[in-house]
C-alpha positions as CSV (number, residue, x, y, z in Angstrom):
1,M,0.0,0.0,0.0
2,N,1.5,3.3,-0.9
3,P,1.9,6.0,1.9
4,K,-0.6,8.4,0.4
5,R,-3.4,5.7,0.5
6,L,-2.4,4.5,3.9
7,F,-2.4,8.0,5.4
8,R,-5.6,8.9,3.8
9,Q,-7.2,5.7,5.4
10,V,-5.7,6.5,8.8
11,H,-6.8,10.0,8.7
12,Y,-10.4,8.9,7.7
13,W,-10.8,6.3,10.4
14,L,-9.2,8.4,13.1
15,S,-11.6,11.2,12.4
16,L,-14.4,9.0,13.2
17,A,-12.9,7.7,16.4
18,V,-12.1,11.3,17.8
19,F,-15.2,13.1,16.5
20,V,-17.2,13.4,19.7
21,P,-14.4,13.8,22.3
22,A,-12.6,16.2,20.2
23,A,-15.6,18.3,19.7
24,I,-16.1,18.5,23.5
25,M,-12.5,19.5,23.9
26,F,-12.6,22.1,21.3
27,V,-15.8,23.8,22.6
28,A,-14.6,23.7,26.2
29,G,-11.2,24.9,25.2
30,G,-12.8,27.8,23.3
31,F,-14.5,28.8,26.6
32,L,-11.5,28.5,28.5
33,M,-9.5,30.9,26.1
34,L,-12.3,33.4,26.8
35,K,-12.4,33.0,30.6
36,K,-10.7,36.3,31.3
37,E,-12.9,38.2,28.8
38,I,-16.5,36.8,29.8
39,E,-17.6,37.2,33.4
40,W,-20.1,34.5,33.0
41,I,-17.1,32.0,32.8
42,Q,-14.8,33.3,35.5
43,P,-15.6,36.4,37.7
44,G,-13.4,39.3,37.1
45,T,-10.8,40.1,39.8
46,E,-11.5,43.1,41.8
47,R,-8.9,45.3,43.7
48,G,-8.6,45.9,47.3
49,V,-8.0,49.0,49.3
50,A,-4.2,48.4,49.7
51,E,-2.4,46.8,46.9
52,A,0.9,45.1,47.1
53,Q,0.9,44.8,50.9
54,L,0.8,41.8,53.2
55,P,-2.9,41.1,54.4
56,Q,-3.9,42.8,57.4
57,A,-7.2,40.9,57.7
58,S,-6.9,37.3,59.2
59,F,-8.2,34.4,57.5
60,D,-10.8,34.0,60.2
61,Q,-12.2,37.5,59.3
62,M,-12.2,36.6,55.6
63,L,-14.2,33.5,56.6
64,A,-16.6,35.5,58.5
65,A,-17.1,38.0,55.5
66,A,-17.8,35.0,53.3
67,R,-20.4,33.4,55.6
68,Q,-22.4,36.7,55.0
69,H,-23.3,35.5,51.5
70,P,-25.3,32.2,51.8
71,E,-25.4,31.5,48.1
72,A,-21.7,30.6,48.3
73,G,-22.5,28.0,50.8
74,I,-19.6,28.8,53.1
75,E,-20.2,28.0,56.7
76,E,-16.8,26.5,57.9
77,W,-13.2,26.0,56.5
78,S,-14.3,22.6,55.1
79,D,-16.7,24.4,52.7
80,I,-13.6,26.2,51.1
81,D,-11.8,24.4,48.2
82,R,-8.9,27.0,48.0
83,I,-7.8,30.4,48.8
84,D,-6.2,32.4,46.0
85,L,-4.2,35.3,47.6
86,R,-3.5,38.2,45.3
87,V,-1.1,40.3,47.2
88,D,-0.6,42.6,44.3
89,R,-4.2,43.4,44.2
90,G,-5.0,43.5,48.0
91,L,-7.4,40.6,47.3
92,A,-8.1,37.0,48.5
93,K,-10.5,34.7,46.5
94,L,-12.2,32.1,48.6
95,R,-13.3,29.4,46.2
96,A,-16.2,27.4,47.7
97,N,-16.8,23.7,47.1
98,S,-20.1,24.8,45.7
99,G,-18.4,26.5,42.8
100,W,-18.9,30.1,44.1
101,E,-16.2,32.5,44.6
102,V,-16.1,35.2,47.3
103,Q,-13.4,38.1,46.7
104,V,-12.4,39.7,50.0
105,D,-10.3,42.8,50.6
106,T,-7.3,41.6,52.5
107,Q,-7.0,44.9,54.4
108,T,-10.6,45.5,55.4
109,A,-12.0,42.0,55.2
110,E,-14.9,43.5,53.1
111,V,-16.6,41.4,50.4
112,L,-15.8,43.0,47.0
113,K,-17.5,40.4,44.7
114,V,-19.6,37.2,45.0
115,A,-20.0,35.3,41.7
116,Y,-20.3,31.7,40.5
117,R,-17.1,30.6,38.8
118,R,-17.8,28.2,35.8
119,S,-14.2,28.0,34.6
120,D,-13.3,25.2,36.9
121,L,-16.2,23.1,35.7
122,I,-15.4,23.9,32.0
123,E,-11.8,22.8,32.6
124,T,-13.0,19.4,34.0
125,I,-15.1,19.1,30.9
126,H,-12.2,20.0,28.7
127,D,-9.9,17.3,30.2
128,G,-12.7,14.6,30.5
129,S,-12.5,14.4,34.2
130,F,-16.0,15.6,34.5
131,F,-17.4,12.5,33.1
132,A,-15.1,10.2,35.1
133,E,-11.4,9.8,35.9
134,W,-11.3,6.8,33.4
135,V,-12.7,8.9,30.6
136,K,-10.0,11.4,31.1
137,L,-7.2,8.7,30.8
138,Y,-8.8,6.3,28.4
139,I,-10.7,8.5,25.9
140,F,-9.6,12.1,26.1
141,L,-5.9,11.4,26.4
142,P,-5.9,8.9,23.4
143,T,-8.0,11.4,21.6
144,G,-5.2,14.0,22.0
145,I,-2.6,11.5,20.8
146,L,-4.9,10.5,17.9
147,L,-5.3,14.2,17.0
148,I,-1.5,14.6,16.9
149,I,-1.4,11.6,14.4
150,M,-4.2,13.2,12.3
151,W,-2.3,16.4,12.3
152,G,0.7,14.5,10.9
153,T,-1.1,12.7,8.3
154,G,-3.2,15.7,7.3
155,G,-0.1,17.8,6.9
156,Y,1.5,15.0,4.7
157,L,-1.7,14.8,2.6
158,F,-1.8,18.5,2.3
159,L,1.9,19.0,1.3
160,L,2.2,15.9,-0.8
161,P,0.5,17.4,-4.0
162,R,2.7,20.5,-3.7
163,I,5.9,18.5,-3.2
164,V,5.1,16.4,-6.3
165,K,4.2,19.6,-8.4
166,A,7.3,21.3,-7.3
167,R,9.5,18.1,-8.1
168,K,7.8,17.9,-11.6
169,K,8.5,21.6,-12.2
170,R,12.1,21.2,-11.2
171,D,12.6,18.1,-13.4
172,K,11.1,19.9,-16.4
173,R,13.6,22.6,-15.9
174,T,16.5,20.4,-15.6
175,A,15.6,18.3,-18.7
């Protein structure tokens, strides 16, 4: 079998194998690329009173401030997934297990913004872990590898006619 026919067949059948997972990856990846531009995906980062200073408010004060917003579902420390401290902005982002984010001024412990954060959910969809850990490892990872193979075979199929045409043109000039 010649390489052109083989690569065409590989490219054709791999496109069927990766169609659905690749579509999910592409759409979720597009949303992730826009996460800083669209508030619906990820809340914009506010600025605290005093920027580029160590926090004056304690973590307990920040927790107390976050408790004032029941939509976030924060009652105790175990309700918080992580705290993103932005010293350069005078801000702490308390990310709740519920998906909500509470932004607290690190000087005054005042809540600056409360919003639902969808970027983490979209990221889990993008990498396949949203569906199940085995989907991430055994469907989305192979899809990525197959897409690399498709990129190579597609590049070959794209360049082959141009290489043949250039070779024929060169042979005509030398003959």
